[in-house]
Structure formats: structure tokens, C-alpha cells
N, C-alpha and C positions, 0 to 999 in steps of 0.2 A: 146923388143916389138915383139909380135907375129902377123902375118898378119891376122889370123883367127883361129878358133878352130881346123879345120882340120890340118893346118900346125903345131899347137901346139901339136896335138895328134901324129903326125909323129915324132916330136922331142922327145916327152916323151917316145915313143916306143923305141927309141934308148937307152934311159937310163934304160929300163926295159928288155933288150935283154936276160938277164940271165934266164928269165921266159918263153922264147919262147918254145912252144911245151912241157911244163911241166904240172904237175897236178895243174894248176892254173886256176882261173876264173876272168874275168874282170867285175866289177860292176860299173855302172855309176850312178851319182846323177842327176836325172832330175831337170830342163831340160838342163841347160847349160853344164853339164858334159857328156851328152850322146854322142854328136858327137866326143868328144875327146876319151871317153872310147871305142866307137865302132871302131875308127881308130886304137887305141892301140891293141884291140882284133884281128882285121883283120891282122895287121902287125905281131903279135906274134903267130898267128894261135891258138887262145884261145877262149873258149866259152865266150859269152857276155850276160849280163842281167842288170837289173836296181834294185836299192834299194830305197824305197820311204821314204824320210825324208824331212822336211822343217823347216826353222828357224821361231822363233817367234821374231818379232821386238819390240823394245822399243816403248811405246805409243807416245813418243815425236819425235822419229826418227825411222821409220820402217825399215830402212836399217841397223841399229845397232842391231845385234842379241843378245838377252838376254837368248836364249836357242833354243832348237830344239825339234821337235815332230816327232815320227814315228807312224805307225798305232797302235802300242801297247805301246811303251815306250816314255818317254820324259826326257829331261835334261834341267833344268832351273837354271840360276845363279841368286840368290836373289839380288834384288835391292830395296832400301828403298822407292824409288818413284814409284814402280810398285806394284799394288794391286793384291791380290790373285784372286779377281773377274776378273780383266783384263786377268790374265794368264789363268784362266779357260775358259773364253770366246774365247780367242785367240786360245787355244788348240783345242777347239771344232770346230772352223772354219777351222783350219789347217787340222784336221783329216777328216773333210768333203771333203776338197779339195783333200787330199791324196786318199780317197776312190774313188773319181771321176777319178783321175789319174790311179789308179789301174785298174779300169774298162776299161778305154780308151786304156791303153797301153798293158794290159795283160789279160783282160777279167777274166776268172775264174782260170787262170794259177797262180800257186804260184811261188815264186822265186826259181831258180835252187838250188839244194843242194850244200852247201859249206862245209859240214862236211869233215874234213881231207884234205881240199884243201888250197892252198895259194890264198888269196883274194887280188886282186889289186883294191883298192877302189879309184875311180877317180872323181874329179870335175874340173871345168874350172879355179878355183882359190879359195884361202882360205883367208878370211879376219880375222874373229875371231876364226874360227875352231870349233865353237859350234855345227853346224849341223853335221859335220863329227865326232865329239866326241861322240854324242849320237848314231850315226850310227855304229861306231866301237863297242860301248858297246852292242848294239842290236845284231850285228853279232857274237859277242863272244858267245852268248847263243847257237849258232848253231855249235859250236866246230870246227871252221876252224883250219888248221895247223898253219896259219900265216896270219896276216893282214898287208898289205903294203898300206899306203895312198900315192897317187901320183898325182901331179898337176903341171901345167906349172908355176904358180906364187902363192906366199904366203907371208903373213907378217911373220916376224921372230917370233913374239910371238905365232902365231897360229901353226907354224911348230914345235916349241919347245914343245908346249902343246900336240900336236898329237904324237910327238916322244915318249912321256911318256906313251901314251895310246895304240898306235898301235905298231907293231913290228918294223916298219920303216916308215919314212916320206921322200919321195923323191920329191924334188922341183927343177925345172929348174932355177928359178929366184927368189931370195929373195932380193927385193930392200931395200936400207937403210932407205928410207922414204916411206912406203907403203901408196898409196893414193886411193886404191879401185881397184878391179879386172879389170874393164873395161878399166882403164887407160893403161893397158899393152897389149891391142889388138888394131890393126888398125880397124878391123871389129868385133864389139862385139854385133851384131844384136841379138835380142831376139830369142831363139829357141822356135818354136811353138809346140803345141801338135801333129800336123800332122807330123812334122819332127821326133819327138820321135817315133811315131807309125811306120814311114817308116824305121827307124833304127832297130826297134824291128822285123819288117817283114824281113828285109835284113839278120838279124842274125838268123832268124828261131826261135826266142824266143816266137812267138805267133802262 
């Protein structure tokens, strides 16, 4: 159990000490992954930025991810009970929200260059791994030297899936019966847009 995202970030930074002061960059997944990623970047004296992707939920259970969408790419797991029309509509809605987030958090600034760098890709927890899976595939197109997914808590299935796609998946806690990311935090308050903007400003990323 982690007391909050900042405490989880400090613990995660300890597991990532080998990257301190190296040619690495920390990328957080908004919004929940941002406080953790910023904490890791500060502890390891590394640059910090965000990468924008969001999950698409199942029409009968929006918390169950059937895929993920970025500003340009997407990754969808086919489901017999999910129509193409739903996926198209959901993708358009998610992209609209991502464009809003891009404007709010970064304005006209593009993501920092990751070519030739080690990317530490961080979220506050991983349930299905689909959001991070599409993110890893998107980031590969920018030719980083290595992509390391890191998180405080993950399901075993998600960590195994991401280990095959990323160069490494580092997780502090893999419970035998995963019940949802929030169950492993004492304080899992929603991270607001204003908080993300503040972290971006603190990091000098805007």
C-alpha cells in the first residue's frame, strides 16, 4: 500500500537509480502518472515531460480498457460485442480530449526529443496495460535507445504483456489478485488539470 502518488514516486525512483544523471528522460502519462513521473525525474536529476494517450473503455464497463488512443495512433483489441461505430465515436471523443490536454499542458510545444535516449515511461498503476502498450508503440517511431515502463503497481498480466513490448517493465508491487489501481493507495485523489500544469511549469517544460 502506497500512502499517495508522491510517496510511490520516491520508492520508484529508488528502483531506477541506475538511470540517475544518464541520457534518459522521464515521461508521465496524464493525469495520474504525472506526480509520480515528476517525482522520479526530480530524484534522478532527469528531464521530465508528458506523453498523451488515453484508454477506450468497453461500452458496458468504461473502466475496462479495450484499447488506447494517442493523438495520431491507436491500439484496439477486437471484441465481438463492440461495434466499429462505437470504436470510431470513442476514438474521436478521446482525440478531442487529448487535443484539449495538449493545449492546456503544453500549448504549442511538442514533446521533448527522445531520439537515442532511454525513456522511463511512468504511470500510477497498470491494470490491462493497453494504454501503455500503444504508447510504447508510438514512442518507438521516434527511435529511442530503450523504453522502460515503470510503475508502483501492476497486474501480472499487464506487466508480462508490457515486458514483451518494452525493453523492461519495472513494478514495485504485483499483487496475486489485482483489484484495481486505486486499491493500493491510501490517497488516490484525482489529479486535476491544474496540478498537471503546475508540474509542467515546475519542470520548465512549458
